[in-house]
N, C-alpha and C positions, 0 to 999 in steps of 0.2 A: 174095207177095213174100218169104216166108221163105228162098227160095234167093237169097242175096245176091251170090254170086260173079258178076262180070261186070255187075252193076247199076252205074248212074252216079248220083252225088249231087253236087249243087251246094250247098256249105256257105258261106254269106256269113260274113265276119268270121272266116276260119279260119286266120289267121296266129298266133293266141294264144288263150289262155283257153278257154272252152267250145267254140268253133268248131274250134280246133286239136285238142282231144281227140276231139271227134266225128269229124273227118277221120281221126285215127289209128286209131280203132276200126273205122271203116268200111273203110279200107285193109287193116287186118288181116283182114277178112272177105273179101278178094278183090275189093272194089268199086273202081271208078274214082272219084276225087273231084276236083272243080274247087276249087282253092284260091283264095280271094278275100281281098283287103284293099286298102287305099287305095294303099299305097306299092309301086311296082313292085319295088324291090330287095328289100324284105321278102317279098313274095309269091314271087318267084323263089327266094330263099334257103330259104323255108320248103318249097316244093315239092321243091327239091333235096334237102333233108335227109330228108323223108318218102320220096322216091324211093330214096334210099340204104338206107333201112330196110325198105321194102315193095315195091320194084320200081317200074317206070315207070308207075305208075297215078295219080300226083298231076299234075293239069294246072293251071298257074298262069294265072289271068286277073285282073290288077289292074283295080279300078274303084272309083271314088268314089260310094258310093250316095246321097250327098246331090246328085248331079248326075243329072238324068233321062236324059240322053243316055248317059252312062256305064253307067247301070243297064240301059238297052236293049242297049247293046254287050255287057255281060256275058252277058245271056241269049242273044243271037244268036251270040256266039263260042262259048259253052258248047255250043250245038246243033251249030255247025259243026265244032268240034273233037272232041266226044264222040259226036256222032250222035243222041243221046237224053239226056234227064234223067228218071231214075226216081224220085229223091228230091230234094225241094227243102227245105233247112233254112235257114229265115229267122232267122239267128242274130245278125247285125250289129246293134249298137245304140249309141246315144249317150246319156250321162247328164249333161246340164248342169243341175246343182242350183243353185237360188238361191231364197231366201225372197222371195216376192212382196211389193212390185212390182219387186224388183231383177232379175229375170230379163229379159234383153234380148231383143228381138224376133227377132234373128238366131239366137240360142241356141235359142229356142222353135222357130223354123222348121226348124233343122237336125234337131231331134229328130223333128219331124213327117216330114221327108223320109226319114231313115234308119230310124227305128223303125216307121213306118206306111206311107208312100207306097211305099218300095222294096219291101217284101214284097207289097204290092198289085200293083205293076208286074211283078215277077218272076213272080208267080203268074199274071197275065193272059197274060204272054208264053209261059210254059212249060207252062201247062195244056192248050192244045189238043193238043199231041202225046201227053199222058198220056191224055186222053179218046179219042184215036184208037185207042190201044192197050187202053183199058179197064182201066188199071193205073197206079198211082202213089201217092206218099205226100208230103204237105206237113206239115212240122213247123215250127210257129212258136214261137220262143222269146220268151216274154213276161216276166213277173216277178210275184212276189207283190204288187208295186206295182199290178198291175192290180185288186187287191181292197182294198189298204190303202195308206196314204200316210204321209208323215213331213214334218217341216219342211224346205222347200226342194225337195221332190219333186213338188209338185202337178202341173206340166205333164208331167214325165217319166212320172209314174203315169197321167196321162190318155192318153199315147200308148200305154202298155202295156194299158190297159183297151181301147183302140181295137183293138189286134191280137187281144186275146181275143175281142171281139165280131165281128171280121172272120173269125176262125177258126170261131166258131159258125155264122155266116151261110154261110160257105163250105161247111161241112159240109152245111148244109141244101140248098144249091144243087147239091151233088154226090152226094146220096144215090141209091143205086142205080146209080152210074156207074163203080164200081170204084176210086174215088180216096178214100184215107183222108186225114183232116185231124186233127191233134192240136195243142193248144196246151199247151206246157210252162211252168209257172210256178215258177221257182226262187226261193228266198230268197236272202239275201246269200251271194255266192260269193267265195272267197279269191283274188281277182285285183286288178289294178290299175285296174279299171273306175271311171270317174268321178274318177280321181285318188287312189283309196284306197291305203293301204299294206297289202300282204299281211301275214298273220300272225295275224289275229284267230282264236282257237280255236273260236269259236262261229259258223263259217261252213261252207259247202259247199265242196267241192273241185270244180274244173271237171270232173274225171273222173266225179264223181257224176252230173252232169247229162248228160254224154256217154253214160253207160251207159244211162240212160233212153231216149235217142235211138236207141241200138242195140237195146235190148230191144223197142222199139215195132216196129221193122222185123222182128224175128224172131218176133213173135207170130203164130201160124198160126190163131188162133181166129177165129170169125165175129164176135165183138163188136169195137166200136171204143172205145178209150179216147179220148174227145174232149178231155178236159182232165186234166192231172195236176199236182199241186202237190208240190214237192220242197223239203223244209225242213231246216235245220240242226237238230241234236238239241234245242237250247234255244229254238227259235223257234215 
C-alpha cells in the first residue's frame, strides 16, 4: 500500500479533530476520502472546504454511527460512490464520562454503539472487498484508556479496551490475507472531545495522531505495527 495516490479511505468522525486531520493528510497524498459525521450540513461543508484545498477527492456521506441502519448505509454508499475502500479508519468516538453509578444506561449504550459496534459493523461490511483484492488496511483509533482509566471513565475505557481486543483478534483472523490491522492508542488530545476545553499544554495535537495514521500507510516494510501508543510529552 505505500503507493497512496488513488487509494480510497473511509474516515469516520472526520469533520473535526483527529479524523479531520487524517482526512487532510490522506487527501494531500492524492487519496480519495469519505468524509463522515452526524450532521449533514457540517459534513457537506467540511468536504467542500477540503475539496477547495485538495481537489474533488473528498466525498461527503453523513451518518449517525449510533444507528445501525445509518452505519450500514455509510458502508454501502461509500462502496457505491467510490467503488472500493482500501483504508478504513474507525476514528469516531463518544466520551460520556460519569462516576458510577451516575452513568445513565443510554449514555453507556451510545458509547457501545459508536465506540465498539460501529467499527465492528463497518469492518464486517467493508472487509469482503478488501479480501477479494488481498489488500487493505484497518486502523482503529482507541485510547490509552484501553489500558488505564480515571474517575468517571470506567465505561468509556471499557469500550476502548474492547476496540483494542477487537483489533488484536482481527489481526489473528486476517493473518496471511494481505490485510493489515493497527490499533492506535492516543493519550489526551487537545480537542473539544467529551466537552473539554482546548488549550491544555500537556496534550497531543490532533495532527500528531493523524501523522501516525499516515506513516502506517507509508510503511513499506514486511513487519506489522499491531499497536502503537501516542503520548503527550508528560504522560
